[in-house]
C-alpha positions in Angstrom: -35.6 59.4 3.5 -36.0 59.6 7.3 -35.5 56.5 9.4 -39.4 56.8 10.4 -40.4 56.6 6.9 -37.8 53.9 5.8 -39.3 51.9 8.5 -43.0 52.6 8.0 -42.5 51.8 4.5 -40.8 48.4 5.0 -43.6 47.5 7.3 -46.1 48.4 4.5 -44.2 46.5 2.0 -43.9 43.2 4.0 -47.7 43.3 4.8 -48.8 43.4 1.1 -46.3 40.4 0.7 -47.5 38.3 3.7 -51.0 39.2 2.0 -49.4 37.4 -1.4 -49.0 41.0 -3.2 -45.9 41.3 -5.4 -44.1 44.5 -4.8 -44.6 46.6 -8.4 -41.1 47.2 -10.2 -39.4 44.2 -9.1 -35.6 44.0 -8.4 -34.5 47.6 -9.9 -31.6 48.0 -7.8 -28.0 46.4 -7.7 -27.0 44.3 -4.9 -25.3 45.6 -1.9 -21.9 43.6 -1.3 -19.8 43.8 1.9 -16.6 42.4 3.4 -17.2 39.4 5.7 -14.7 36.9 6.8 -15.5 34.0 9.2 -12.3 33.8 11.2 -10.5 30.7 11.2 -10.0 30.0 14.8 -13.2 31.2 15.9 -14.1 29.7 18.9 -16.4 32.4 20.8 -19.5 31.4 22.8 -22.6 32.4 21.5 -25.7 31.5 19.2 -23.5 30.2 16.6 -21.5 28.0 19.0 -23.2 24.6 18.2 -20.0 22.7 20.0 -22.8 21.4 22.8 -23.9 18.6 19.8 -21.0 17.1 20.7 -20.4 14.4 23.3 -16.8 14.9 24.8 -14.8 13.3 24.1 -15.4 11.6 20.8 -15.5 7.7 21.6 -16.6 8.1 25.1 -19.3 5.5 24.5 -17.1 3.3 22.9 -16.6 2.6 19.0 -19.5 3.6 16.6 -21.2 0.5 15.5 -24.1 -0.3 13.2 -27.5 -1.4 14.3 -29.6 -4.2 12.6 -32.0 -1.4 11.7 -29.1 0.3 9.7 -28.0 3.5 11.6 -24.7 4.2 13.7 -24.9 3.8 17.6 -22.7 5.2 20.4 -23.2 3.6 23.5 -26.7 2.5 22.7 -27.9 5.6 21.1 -28.1 6.6 17.5 -25.4 9.1 16.3 -25.5 11.2 13.0 -22.4 12.6 11.7 -22.3 16.0 10.1 -18.6 16.0 8.8 -15.6 17.9 6.5 -13.1 16.3 4.7 -9.3 17.3 5.2 -6.9 16.9 2.3 -3.1 16.4 1.5 -1.2 19.2 3.9 -4.7 20.3 5.6 -4.7 16.9 7.3 -1.5 17.8 9.0 -1.7 21.1 10.8 1.3 22.3 13.0 0.3 21.7 16.7 0.0 25.4 17.6 -3.2 25.1 15.1 -4.3 22.2 16.0 -6.5 22.9 18.9 -7.9 26.1 17.4 -9.1 24.2 14.1 -10.7 21.7 16.2 -12.6 24.2 18.3 -13.9 26.0 15.2 -15.0 23.0 13.7 -17.1 21.9 16.6 -18.3 25.5 17.1 -19.8 24.9 13.3 -21.4 21.5 14.3 -18.6 19.2 13.0 -18.6 16.1 14.8 -16.5 14.3 12.3 -13.3 14.7 9.8 -12.5 12.6 7.0 -8.8 12.3 6.4 -8.4 12.1 2.8 -5.4 12.4 0.4 -2.8 11.9 3.2 -1.2 8.9 1.5 0.8 10.6 -1.9 2.4 13.7 -0.6 5.6 13.9 1.0 5.6 15.5 4.4 4.4 18.1 5.4 2.2 17.7 2.1 1.0 14.5 3.5 2.2 11.4 5.6 5.3 10.3 3.1 8.9 10.3 4.0 10.6 12.8 1.7 12.5 11.6 -1.0 11.6 8.1 -0.1 11.2 5.4 -3.0 8.8 3.5 -1.5 5.1 4.8 -2.0 3.8 3.8 1.5 6.8 4.9 3.5 5.4 6.8 6.8 7.3 9.8 8.0 7.6 9.8 11.8 7.0 13.6 12.3 3.9 13.5 10.2 2.6 10.5 12.0 3.2 12.8 15.4 1.5 15.8 14.0 -1.3 13.4 12.6 -1.7 11.7 16.3 -1.6 15.2 17.9 -4.7 16.4 15.9 -6.5 13.5 16.1 -5.9 13.9 20.1 -7.3 17.6 19.7 -10.1 16.6 17.4 -11.3 13.9 19.8 -11.0 16.3 22.8 -13.7 18.6 21.1 -16.3 15.5 20.3 -15.1 15.1 16.8 -14.6 11.6 15.1 -12.0 10.4 12.7 -12.5 8.5 9.3 -9.1 7.5 7.7 -9.0 6.5 4.3 -6.3 3.9 3.2 -6.1 4.4 -0.1 -6.8 7.8 -2.4 -3.7 9.0 -4.1 -0.7 6.7 -3.3 1.5 6.5 -6.3 2.7 2.8 -6.3 5.9 2.7 -7.9 8.6 0.4 -9.2 10.7 1.6 -5.9 7.8 -0.7 -3.9 9.3 -3.7 -5.7 6.6 -3.7 -8.6 7.4 -4.3 -12.0 8.5 -0.6 -13.8 5.5 -0.7 -16.0 3.7 0.6 -12.8 5.5 3.8 -13.0 3.7 5.0 -16.5 0.5 4.2 -14.9 -2.4 6.9 -14.2 -2.8 6.8 -10.6 -6.5 5.5 -10.3 -5.5 2.8 -12.8 -2.6 1.6 -10.2 -5.4 1.8 -7.6 -7.7 -0.6 -9.9 -5.0 -3.3 -10.6 -4.3 -3.0 -6.5 -7.6 -4.5 -6.2 -6.3 -7.9 -8.0 -2.6 -8.0 -7.9 -1.4 -10.0 -5.2 1.7 -7.9 -4.2 -0.1 -4.6 -4.2 -2.7 -6.2 -2.2 0.4 -6.8 0.1 1.5 -3.3 0.1 -2.3 -2.0 1.3 -2.2 -4.5 4.3 1.3 -3.2 5.1 0.1 0.5 4.8 -2.9 -0.2 7.0 -0.6 -2.1 9.6 1.9 1.3 9.6 -0.9 3.5 10.1 -3.7 2.0 11.9 -1.2 -0.1 14.2 0.7 2.9 14.9 0.5 3.9 18.8 -0.4 7.5 19.2 1.6 9.2 22.0 -1.2 11.7 22.5 -3.5 9.3 23.4 -1.8 6.1 23.9 -3.7 4.2 21.9 -3.4 2.4 18.4 -5.6 4.3 15.7 -7.2 1.0 15.3 -7.9 0.7 19.3 -9.1 4.3 19.6 -13.0 4.5 19.8 -12.4 8.4 18.2 -11.7 6.6 14.9 -15.2 5.8 13.8 -14.4 5.1 10.5 -12.1 3.4 7.9 -12.5 3.5 4.3 -10.4 0.9 2.1 -10.2 2.3 -1.8 -11.6 5.8 -2.7 -14.0 5.8 -5.8 -12.6 2.7 -7.8 -13.5 -0.8 -8.7 -12.7 -3.5 -10.8 -15.9 -3.3 -13.1 -15.8 0.6 -13.2 -12.3 1.1 -14.5 -13.4 -2.1 -16.9 -16.4 -0.2 -18.2 -14.3 2.9 -18.5 -12.1 1.0 -21.2 -8.8 1.1 -18.9 -8.1 -2.7 -18.8 -7.9 -3.1 -22.7 -4.2 -2.1 -22.9 -2.8 -3.1 -19.8 0.9 -3.6 -19.5 1.9 -7.0 -19.9 2.8 -8.0 -16.2 -0.6 -6.7 -14.9 -2.2 -8.2 -17.8 -0.6 -11.4 -17.4 -2.0 -11.5 -13.9 -5.5 -10.4 -14.3 -5.8 -13.2 -17.2 -4.2 -15.8 -15.0 -6.8 -15.3 -12.7 -9.5 -15.4 -15.4 -8.3 -18.7 -16.6 -8.4 -20.0 -12.9 -12.0 -18.7 -12.9 -13.0 -20.5 -15.8 -11.6 -23.7 -14.6 -14.0 -23.4 -11.4 -17.1 -22.5 -13.6 -16.5 -25.0 -16.4 -15.6 -29.1 -16.7 -13.7 -28.2 -19.9 -13.2 -26.4 -22.8 -16.3 -28.2 -24.7 -18.7 -27.1 -21.6 -17.3 -23.5 -21.8 -17.4 -23.4 -25.9 -21.7 -24.6 -25.7 -22.1 -22.1 -22.8 -20.7 -19.0 -24.8 -22.8 -20.2 -27.9 -20.6 -18.8 -31.1 -22.6 -16.9 -33.1 -22.2 -17.1 -37.4 -24.7 -15.1 -39.6 -24.3 -14.2 -43.0 -24.3 -10.7 -44.1 -27.2 -8.7 -44.3 -28.2 -5.7 -46.1 -26.5 -2.4 -46.0 -27.8 -0.1 -43.0 -25.8 3.2 -43.9 -26.6 5.8 -46.8 -24.3 5.4 -49.6 -21.9 8.1 -50.7 -23.0 9.2 -54.2 -21.4 12.4 -55.2 -24.3 14.9 -56.2 -26.9 12.9 -54.3 -26.3 14.6 -50.9 -25.2 13.4 -47.3 -28.5 11.3 -46.6 -28.4 10.3 -43.0 -25.0 11.5 -42.5 -24.5 14.3 -40.2 -21.7 16.5 -38.5 -23.3 17.8 -35.2 -21.9 21.1 -34.0 -22.6 22.2 -30.6 -21.6 25.2 -28.3 -20.2 27.6 -30.8 -18.0 24.7 -32.5 -17.8 25.4 -36.5 -16.9 22.6 -39.3 -18.4 21.3 -42.7 -19.3 17.8 -44.0 -19.0 16.9 -47.7 -18.9 14.2 -50.0 -15.5 14.4 -51.8 -14.0 12.6 -54.9 -10.9 11.0 -55.5 -9.2 11.0 -52.3 -5.9 9.9 -52.3 -6.8 6.6 -54.1 -10.3 6.4 -52.8 -12.9 7.0 -55.4 -15.2 8.7 -53.0 -15.4 9.7 -49.2 -17.0 11.8 -46.2 -14.7 14.6 -45.6 -15.3 16.5 -42.1 -13.5 19.8 -41.6 -13.3 20.9 -38.0 -12.6 24.6 -37.7 -13.4 25.6 -34.7 -14.1 23.7 -31.2 -16.5 23.9 -28.8 -16.2 23.5 -24.6 -16.6 19.8 -24.9 -14.8 16.9 -27.2 -18.5 15.8 -28.2 -19.5 19.2 -29.1 -18.4 18.0 -32.5 -19.3 14.5 -33.8 -20.2 12.4 -37.0 -23.3 10.7 -37.0 -25.8 8.3 -38.7 -29.1 8.2 -37.2 -31.9 5.7 -38.4 -30.7 2.4 -37.5 -32.9 -0.6 -35.9 -30.4 -2.9 -33.5 -31.5 -6.2 -32.1 -29.5 -6.9 -29.0 -27.8 -10.0 -29.2 -27.4 -10.1 -32.8 -23.9 -9.7 -34.9 -23.1 -6.7 -36.6 -20.2 -5.7 -38.6 -18.9 -2.3 -39.3 -16.1 -1.4 -42.0 -14.7 1.6 -42.9 -11.4 3.1 -44.0 -10.4 6.3 -42.3 -7.5 8.4 -42.5 -7.1 12.3 -40.7 -5.2 15.4 -41.4 -3.5 15.7 -38.7 -3.8 12.3 -37.3 -6.3 11.9 -34.3 -8.1 9.7 -32.2 -11.8 9.1 -32.4 -14.3 6.8 -31.0 -16.8 4.6 -32.8 -20.1 3.5 -30.8 -23.8 2.8 -31.7 -26.0 4.5 -29.1 -29.9 5.6 -28.8 -30.5 8.5 -31.1 -32.9 9.5 -28.2 -33.0 10.6 -24.6 -31.3 9.0 -22.3 -28.6 8.9 -25.3 -27.6 5.5 -23.9 -24.6 3.5 -25.3 -25.8 0.3 -26.9 -22.5 -1.1 -28.4 -19.4 0.5 -26.4 -17.0 3.0 -27.5 -14.2 1.6 -29.7 -11.4 3.9 -29.7 -9.6 4.1 -33.6 -6.5 5.7 -34.3 -6.6 7.5 -37.7 -3.1 8.4 -39.2 -2.3 10.3 -42.9 -2.6 6.9 -44.6 -5.8 5.2 -45.2 -6.4 2.2 -43.2 -9.3 -0.3 -42.9 -10.8 -0.8 -39.5 -13.4 -3.8 -38.8 -15.6 -4.4 -35.6 -17.9 -7.3 -35.2 -20.3 -6.6 -32.1 -23.7 -7.5 -30.7 -25.7 -4.7 -28.6 -26.8 -4.7 -25.3 -30.4 -3.8 -25.9 -32.9 -3.4 -29.0 -33.6 -0.2 -30.2 -35.5 1.1 -32.9 -34.1 4.7 -33.1 -30.1 4.4 -33.1 -27.5 5.9 -34.8 -23.6 5.1 -35.4 -21.7 7.7 -33.8 -18.1 9.0 -34.6 -16.9 10.8 -31.4 -14.3 13.5 -30.0 -14.2 15.2 -33.0 -14.2 18.5 -31.0 -10.7 17.4 -29.6 -8.7 18.9 -32.2 -9.3 21.1 -35.0 -8.3 19.5 -38.7 -10.0 17.0 -41.2 -10.7 13.5 -41.5 -12.2 11.2 -44.0 -13.9 8.4 -44.2 -14.4 5.8 -47.4 -16.6 2.9 -47.7 -18.4 2.9 -44.6 -20.7 -0.1 -44.2 -22.6 -1.7 -41.4 -24.3 -5.0 -42.2 -26.2 -7.4 -39.8 -24.2 -10.7 -39.5 -20.7 -11.9 -38.8 -18.6 -14.4 -36.8 -18.2 -14.3 -33.1 -16.4 -17.3 -31.3 -13.5 -18.1 -29.4 -10.4 -19.1 -31.3 -9.2 -22.8 -31.3 -6.3 -22.2 -29.3 -8.3 -20.4 -26.7 -8.8 -23.5 -24.2 -9.3 -23.9 -20.5 -6.3 -26.6 -20.8 -3.9 -24.3 -21.9 -5.3 -21.5 -19.7 -4.9 -19.4 -22.8 -8.5 -17.8 -23.1 -7.5 -13.9 -23.2 -8.8 -11.1 -21.2 -12.2 -9.7 -22.9 -11.4 -6.1 -23.9 -14.6 -3.6 -23.3 -13.8 -2.4 -26.7 -11.5 -3.1 -29.9 -11.6 -5.2 -33.2 -12.2 -8.5 -31.3 -15.9 -9.8 -30.9 -16.9 -12.1 -28.3 -20.4 -14.1 -27.7 -22.5 -12.3 -24.9 -22.2 -15.0 -22.7 -18.5 -14.7 -22.7 -18.8 -11.3 -22.0 -21.3 -11.9 -18.9 -18.8 -14.4 -17.7 -16.1 -12.1 -17.6 -18.0 -9.6 -15.9 -19.1 -12.1 -13.3 -15.1 -13.1 -12.8 -14.7 -9.3 -12.4 -17.2 -8.7 -9.7 -16.1 -12.0 -8.0 -12.6 -10.9 -8.1 -13.7 -7.5 -6.8 -15.8 -8.9 -3.9 -12.9 -10.8 -2.7 -10.6 -8.1 -2.1 -12.8 -6.0 -0.4 -13.6 -9.1 1.8 -9.9 -9.2 2.4 -9.2 -6.0 3.2 -12.2 -5.5 5.3 -11.4 -8.8 7.3 -7.7 -7.4 7.7 -8.8 -4.4 9.2 -11.0 -5.9 11.5 -9.4 -9.1 12.5 -5.6 -8.6 12.0 -5.6 -5.0 13.0 -8.4 -5.3 15.6 -10.6 -2.3 14.5 -13.8 -2.2 15.7 -15.4 1.0 14.3 -17.3 0.9 10.8 -15.4 -0.1 7.9 -16.4 1.0 4.3 -15.2 -0.1 1.1 -15.7 2.5 -1.7 -18.6 4.7 -2.9 -21.5 2.5 -4.4 -21.4 4.5 -7.6 -18.3 2.8 -8.2 -19.0 -0.6 -7.1 -22.1 -3.0 -7.3 -24.4 -2.2 -4.5 -24.6 -6.2 -3.8 -20.8 -6.0 -3.0 -20.6 -2.9 -0.9 -23.6 -4.2 1.0 -21.2 -6.6 2.7 -19.7 -3.8 4.6 -20.7 -1.9 7.8 -21.8 0.8 5.9 -22.6 2.2 2.5 -21.4 5.1 1.0 -22.1 7.9 -1.9 -20.7 10.9 -3.4 -21.9 13.8 -5.6 -21.4 17.2 -6.8 -23.7 19.6 -8.3 -21.6 21.4 -11.2 -18.2 19.2 -10.7 -15.4 21.5 -12.4 -15.0 20.6 -16.0 -11.7 20.4 -17.9 -12.4 20.6 -21.4 -8.6 20.0 -22.6 -6.2 19.2 -19.8 -7.3 17.4 -16.6 -7.1 19.9 -13.7 -5.8 22.6 -15.7 -5.9 25.8 -13.4 -6.6 28.3 -16.2 -9.0 26.2 -18.1 -11.9 25.2 -16.5 -15.7 25.7 -16.4 -18.3 25.6 -13.2 -21.5 25.9 -14.7 -23.5 28.9 -12.9 -26.6 27.4 -12.2 -28.7 26.5 -9.0 -30.1 23.3 -8.2 -33.4 24.3 -7.3 -34.6 24.5 -11.1 -33.9 20.7 -11.1 -35.9 17.9 -9.5 -33.6 16.9 -6.8 -30.5 17.2 -8.8 -27.7 15.1 -7.5 -29.4 14.7 -4.6 -31.9 12.6 -5.9 -29.7 10.4 -7.6 -27.7 9.8 -4.1 -30.9 8.7 -2.5 -31.5 6.1 -5.4 -28.5 4.5 -4.3 -28.8 3.8 -0.8 -29.0 0.1 0.4 -31.6 -1.2 2.5 -30.6 -2.0 6.1 -27.1 -0.4 5.9 -26.2 2.7 7.5 -25.7 5.3 4.3 -23.1 7.9 4.3 -22.4 10.9 2.0 -18.5 11.5 2.7 -18.3 13.8 -0.5 -20.5 16.8 -1.3 -20.5 20.1 -2.5 -21.5 22.6 -5.0 -17.9 23.7 -5.8 -17.3 27.3 -6.2 -17.6 29.8 -7.7 -21.0 28.8 -8.3 -22.9 32.2 -7.1 -25.5 29.8 -5.3 -23.1 27.4 -3.7 -24.5 28.5 -0.4 -27.4 26.4 -1.2 -25.3 23.2 -1.1 -25.3 22.5 2.9 -29.0 23.1 3.3 -30.2 21.0 0.6 -27.8 18.0 1.6 -29.2 18.2 5.0 -32.6 18.6 4.4 -32.7 15.5 2.0 -30.4 13.5 4.1 -32.7 14.2 7.0 -35.8 13.4 4.8 -34.0 9.9 3.7 -33.0 9.5 7.0 -29.5 8.8 6.5 -26.8 8.7 9.0 -23.8 10.7 7.9 -23.1 13.6 5.7 -19.6 15.4 4.7 -18.9 18.4 2.8 -15.7 18.4 0.7 -13.7 19.8 1.9 -12.8 22.0 4.9 -9.2 22.4 3.5 -6.6 21.3 1.0 -3.8 23.0 2.5 -2.6 24.9 5.6 -3.8 28.4 4.6 -6.0 28.4 7.5 -6.1 32.2 8.0 -6.4 33.1 4.2 -9.7 35.4 4.8 -11.0 34.1 1.4 -11.6 31.2 -0.6 -9.4 30.2 -3.6 -10.3 26.8 -4.9 -13.4 25.1 -6.2 -14.1 22.4 -3.0 -12.7 24.3 -0.1 -15.3 25.9 2.5 -13.2 26.2 5.4 -12.8 30.1 4.4 -16.2 30.4 2.2 -18.8 32.8 4.3 -21.9 31.8 3.0 -21.1 27.9 2.9 -19.9 27.9 6.3 -22.5 30.1 7.7 -25.3 27.4 6.3 -23.0 24.7 7.6 -24.1 25.7 11.1 -27.9 25.6 10.0 -27.2 22.5 8.1 -25.8 21.0 11.4 -29.0 21.8 13.4 -31.5 20.4 10.4 -29.6 16.9 10.2 -28.0 16.4 13.7 -31.1 17.6 15.6 -33.7 15.8 13.3 -35.3 19.1 12.5 -36.6 17.5 9.6 -38.5 14.3 9.7 -37.8 11.1 8.1 -40.1 10.1 5.1 -43.1 8.0 6.2 -43.2 5.6 3.3 -40.3 3.5 1.8 -39.8 2.6 -1.6 -37.6 -0.1 -2.4 -36.3 -2.0 -5.5 -35.2 -5.6 -5.1 -31.7 -6.6 -6.2 -29.9 -9.8 -6.8 -26.3 -10.8 -8.1 -28.1 -12.0 -11.3 -30.4 -9.1 -11.9 -27.4 -6.8 -11.1 -25.1 -8.8 -13.6 -28.1 -8.2 -16.3 -28.0 -4.4 -15.7 -24.5 -3.9 -16.0 -24.0 -6.1 -18.9 -26.6 -3.8 -20.3 -25.9 0.1 -19.3 -21.9 -0.6 -18.6 -21.8 2.3 -16.6 -18.6 3.3 -14.8 -20.0 5.9 -12.7 -23.2 5.7 -10.9 -23.2 1.9 -12.2 -26.6 1.1 -10.7 -29.3 2.6 -8.8 -33.0 2.3 -8.3 -33.9 4.0 -11.6 -32.4 0.6 -13.2 -35.3 -1.1 -11.1 -37.9 0.9 -12.6 -38.4 3.5 -9.9 -39.1 7.0 -10.9 -36.1 9.1 -10.6 -38.1 11.8 -8.5 -39.6 9.5 -6.2 -36.7 10.5 -3.3 -38.4 14.0 -3.3 -41.6 12.1 -1.9 -40.6 9.1 0.1 -37.5 7.4 1.4 -35.9 5.1 -1.0 -33.8 2.2 -1.0 -32.3 -1.0 -3.1 -32.8 -3.9 -1.4 -30.8 -6.9 -1.7 -32.5 -10.4 -1.7 -31.7 -13.8 -2.1 -29.2 -15.4 -4.8 -31.9 -16.8 -7.1 -32.8 -14.9 -10.2 -36.1 -12.5 -9.2 -38.7 -11.6 -11.6 -38.5 -8.9 -13.7 -40.3 -5.4 -13.3 -40.6 -3.0 -10.8 -40.1 -4.3 -7.1 -41.3 -2.0 -4.4 -43.3 -1.9 -1.5 -44.8 1.5 -2.5 -45.7 3.4 -5.6 -44.0 6.4 -6.9 -47.5 7.5 -7.9 -47.9 11.0 -9.3 -46.4 14.3 -8.8 -48.7 16.5 -6.3 -49.7 18.7 -9.4 -51.3 15.7 -11.0 -49.0 15.2 -13.8 -46.5 12.3 -14.2 -43.8 12.2 -11.9 -41.1 13.0 -14.8 -42.9 16.1 -16.1 -44.2 17.5 -12.8 -43.2 21.0 -11.4 -43.7 20.7 -7.9 -42.9 17.8 -5.4 -43.9 17.6 -1.8 -42.4 15.0 0.7 -44.8 12.7 2.5 -44.2 14.3 5.4 -45.3 17.8 4.0 -41.9 19.2 5.3 -40.1 19.7 2.0 -41.4 21.0 -1.2 -39.7 21.5 -4.5 -41.8 24.0 -6.6 -40.5 24.8 -10.2 -43.8 26.2 -11.5 -42.0 29.4 -12.5 -39.7 28.6 -15.3 -35.9 29.0 -14.2 -37.4 30.5 -10.6 -37.5 27.5 -8.5 -37.6 27.3 -4.6 -37.1 25.1 -2.2 -38.9 25.3 1.0 -38.5 23.4 4.4 -41.7 24.0 6.7 -41.0 21.6 9.8 -42.0 22.6 13.6 -38.4 23.6 14.4 -36.8 25.0 11.2 -38.3 27.3 8.3 -36.3 27.8 5.0 -36.5 28.7 1.7 -33.9 28.3 -0.9 -34.1 29.8 -4.6 -35.6 32.7 -6.5 -37.9 34.3 -4.1 -36.4 37.7 -3.6 -39.4 39.2 -5.3 -42.5 37.4 -3.5 -43.2 36.5 0.2 -42.8 32.8 1.3 -45.3 31.7 3.8 -44.2 28.7 6.1 -47.2 28.3 8.6 -46.7 31.0 11.0 -43.3 32.2 9.8 -43.3 34.6 6.9 -39.9 35.4 4.6 -40.8 38.7 2.4 -38.3 41.1 0.5 -37.7 44.3 2.0 -39.1 46.8 -0.4 -38.4 44.6 -3.5 -34.6 44.5 -2.8 -32.1 42.4 -4.6 -30.9 39.7 -5.0 -33.6 37.5 -6.6 -31.9 34.4 -5.4 -31.2 33.8 -1.6 -31.3 31.3 1.3 -33.4 32.3 4.4 -33.0 29.5 7.2 -34.6 30.0 10.7 -33.3 26.9 12.9 -34.4 26.7 16.6 -31.5 25.9 18.7 -33.5 25.9 22.0 -37.4 25.0 21.9 -40.1 23.0 20.2 -41.9 25.9 18.2 -41.5 29.5 17.1 -44.4 30.3 19.2 -43.1 28.9 22.3 -40.0 30.1 23.9 -36.9 29.7 22.2 -33.7 30.7 20.7 -33.2 30.4 16.9 -30.4 31.0 14.5 -31.4 32.9 11.2 -29.0 32.9 8.4 -29.4 34.5 5.4 -27.0 34.1 2.3 -26.8 35.4 -1.4 -23.6 35.3 -3.6 -20.0 35.3 -2.4 -16.8 36.8 -4.1 -13.4 37.5 -3.0 -11.8 41.0 -3.5 -10.5 41.6 -7.4 -11.9 38.2 -8.4 -12.1 38.5 -12.1 -14.9 36.6 -14.3 -13.4 35.6 -17.8 -17.2 35.1 -19.3 -20.9 36.6 -19.2 -22.0 33.2 -18.0 -19.6 33.8 -14.6 -18.5 30.1 -15.4 -14.7 30.4 -14.5 -12.0 32.6 -13.3 -9.1 30.7 -14.4 -6.4 31.7 -11.5 -7.9 35.0 -10.7 -9.7 34.0 -7.8 -8.8 37.4 -6.0 -7.6 37.4 -2.4 -8.9 38.6 1.3 -11.1 40.0 2.3 -14.1 37.7 0.9 -17.5 39.6 0.4 -20.9 38.8 0.6 -24.2 39.6 -0.9 -26.6 41.4 1.9 -29.9 40.2 1.9 -32.5 42.6 3.1 -35.8 40.8 3.9 -38.4 41.0 6.5 -39.4 38.3 8.6 -43.0 37.7 10.4 -43.0 35.8 13.6 -46.0 34.7 15.3 -45.1 36.1 18.6 -45.7 40.1 19.5 -42.9 42.4 20.2 -42.8 42.4 23.7 -41.6 38.6 23.7 -39.2 39.0 20.9 -35.8 39.9 20.5 -33.5 40.1 17.7 -29.7 40.6 17.4 -27.4 40.6 14.0 -24.2 38.8 14.8 -20.9 39.7 14.1 -18.2 37.7 11.9 -17.5 35.7 15.3 -21.2 35.0 15.9 -21.8 37.8 18.9 -24.3 39.8 19.1 -24.4 43.5 18.1 -27.2 46.1 18.5 -30.7 44.6 18.7 -32.9 44.8 16.0 -36.5 46.6 16.5 -39.3 44.3 16.5 -42.5 45.9 15.0 -46.2 44.7 15.5 -48.0 42.9 12.7 -51.4 41.2 12.9 -51.0 39.6 16.3 -47.0 38.8 15.6 -43.9 40.8 14.9 -42.1 42.0 11.8 -38.2 42.2 12.0 -36.2 43.8 9.0 -32.8 42.3 7.9 -29.9 44.0 6.2 -28.9 46.6 8.4 -26.2 46.5 9.6 -25.0 43.7 7.0 -24.3 40.3 8.1 -25.0 36.8 7.4 -26.8 35.5 10.4 -28.9 36.8 13.6 -29.9 35.6 16.6 -34.0 35.3 17.7 -35.1 34.8 21.2 -38.8 34.6 22.2 -40.1 34.5 25.8 
C-alpha cells in the first residue's frame, strides 16, 4: 500500500470514528512492540522538561506550613507536591550521580522525594554503620552522601520527606531485652509505640539524623526549609497490631510493660475494683439449644460444607470410630489454591445477637499437625467478622477446645468458619462440635485494681471478656497511641526545632481522630499489590492480578478519598499499580486526576528506586518506576494535571461527622487492622468520591447522634441507578467520567479545558472530549490504552499554546517470561534491557486548521524528531500517531 493510500484510509477511518461509527472487524492484528528506554540521566531541554514548575531552590520561601483551610503553603502561596519514594541504597546515590538523578526528577515534574527504608540497611544500603550492634548507629559517610544528595535536590527545587521509623530492627544490642531479637520488625515498631526505652531510642535517632549539620548546606536537616516533611512511624499503630492479633502472645518483658500501663489507666478510670466490675457488667447465661447440625452417619452433612476455590481440591465426610471418638467430621485437603482461605470448613445458617454470650466446644486433631483459625462471620457480602479469629493448634492427639464469646454485631445470616485449611494438604477431624448461646463472662476474683493484676485483654484466645471491658481496652490502646504520637511530634517540633510538616502514620493504620492532631494526614494504597501465597516476599512465588482499575468504581482511589480528614492537608505518600501489571501505566494518570478533583495536597509514586542501578534500562521489581517507560511518561502528564490544577476540585463536599466515642464504637464493631475507619463506616456510599469531594469531619468530644452525618447527600448515580449498582459516574464538575457500561471494557475520561485524556478499553472506538477526539488508526491494537493531551502553555486547545501528548499501552522487558496464561507472575524472570513498549496507533482530531498546527514525535529524551503531517478535517486537523514509534509527542498551535 502506498503512503498516500495509507494516509487516505487513516483519514477516512478517523472521520467515521468521529461520527461515532466503529470500524468493522475490530482489532485483528497483533500489537507492535519496540524498545524504548528513558535515560536515567536525562536533563535535555524540550517539551517534556517540567523543571520550570519548581521554584529554586527548594525552601526559598521558608518552611512548608499548613493553612487554616487545610492546604500546604510556601511563602503565602499554595503548593502541591508531586513526589517519588527512594528506598534503601536508592536514598544514598554516589556523588557523581546525585545531581543527574535530581535533574532528571525535576524534568519529570518531581518536587518532593520521600526518603524511605534508610534506617535498617548497613551502608551503602542504608544509614547504619556496618557491623554495628546498635540499630540506630548512623554511618558518617552515609550521612555525607545523604546530605550531598539533599543539597542537589534542593538546588533543583525538590523538597525532602524524612521518615524516622520504617524498617529499623531494634535489637538487644540497643540495651533491650533479648526477646526483641526474635520478633517481626513491624511488631517491634508497634511495641516501640508504648515501650519507654524504645521511645527514647527513637528520640535519639531523630536527634542524630535531624540534628546533624549538613556540610553541603551549612544547616541541620531540622533547620533546612528544603526538608518539608518528617514522618514518625510508617504504617503502624497500637490498635492496628492489636486487631491483627499480634499482642496476644507478647514476650514477657513487653507484655508486662503493656499490662503495667493498662492497670495504671484503669486506676485513673475507676475509683476501685467494685466500680470497675459494675461498669464491666459480667454476663452469666444458661446454655441454650444446639445451633450446629448433628453428626449422624448416613444422614448427610447437614449445613457443614468444605469450601474449595481457585482449583483447590478436597473432600468432607462423616467418619465413625476415629481414634476413640464415635463419630467425627473428616476433611481431606488434597490440592491447594492460591490462598490459604481457598479451602475452609463452614457452617452457615446461624443467627447471632450482639452482646449475648455464646460457647463453642469441639474436639480436634490433624495429620500432619496444623494451625487453623476459628471465627464467626457474615455469610454474605461484605463477609465481616462478627467474632475475631481464634487460632487453634491441632495435633495428632485429640484435644478439646472451648471458647466463650460475644459478637460485635447482630446478624441473621452468619456462619461458623474454620479457616486457613488451604495452607497445607492433609487431614483434620472435628468431633462433638457444639455451639450454644450462654456461658460465663466475667473477670477473675484475683484481677483487681489494687493489685494491678488485670491482664491484657487478648483479641483472640479462649478467655472471654465483657464487652465494656474490651471497649475499655480499646480506649486504653487509643490513648496510649495518641500519647506516643504527641510525644514524638512535640520532640521533633520543640526539642529539635523542626518548622515543617510533621505526620504520624497513615490514617489506614491509626484512628482518624488521632492522626488529625498532626499537621497533615497521610494515606497509602496499591492497586493489585503483590500477593505471596506461601512465604512473605518470596521472589519466585508471587501473584500480581493482571487487571485494570478502570473496570472498578474508583478502586483504591475511592477508598483513599474516604479517609481524608476535613481541614487538614491530605497526602498519599505511597501509590502504585505494581508491575508487571499490563495496565500499570494508568496509575499516575488516575491518581493525579482523582487527587486534583478531591483537592489533595501531595501524591508520591512508590517508588523511584530501591537500589542504585540507575542505568538498568529496564524495570525489575514490583514497585520501581524510574526505569519503567510508560509509568514515567505518564508521570510527566500527571504532574501537569496535578501541580498546575488542570482538573478542577469538586464543587460539593460530602462529610461524615466523627467523635472519639463514635470512632470507638466503629472500631469495636469492625476490628479492621487496615483501612480501619472511613466514610463508609459513617454511612457515605463508597462511590461518592467519584461524584463529589469527601472528608471525615472531626467533631466535639461528646457522643454524636447516630446515622449519616453529611452536608451533601451522595444521591443516585448519573445513569439513574443506585450508587452501588451504577455503571457510569460523572464528577460534579463534569470533568471526570468513569464509564463501565460495557462489561470489562471500562473507560475513564478527563475532559477539562487544559487536559483531555482517555484511559481504558477504547482501542476500537472513538472518544470525543469536546473539541478533541481520540480515535484508533484503522482499528489497530491494542484495545487497552491511555492517551493524555495536557497543555504546557495556553488556556485551551483552540487558542495558541503548546501541549504534551502521551500515548501508552503495555510495557515489558526483553526476555520477560510469564509463568501463566493470566500473566499474573514472572517469578524471577523479569528479563533484561531494553524495556519494550506497545505502540499506540491513533488519530487525534484537534480544533485548529493545519496551518495553525505543528506536531512532533519525541525521542527517548523528549527531543523533537521529524514533524508529523496535519490533515484538514471538518474545520480542524487530524494527526496520526504510531510512526515513528514513541510514547510522547509535542503539539503546538498558533
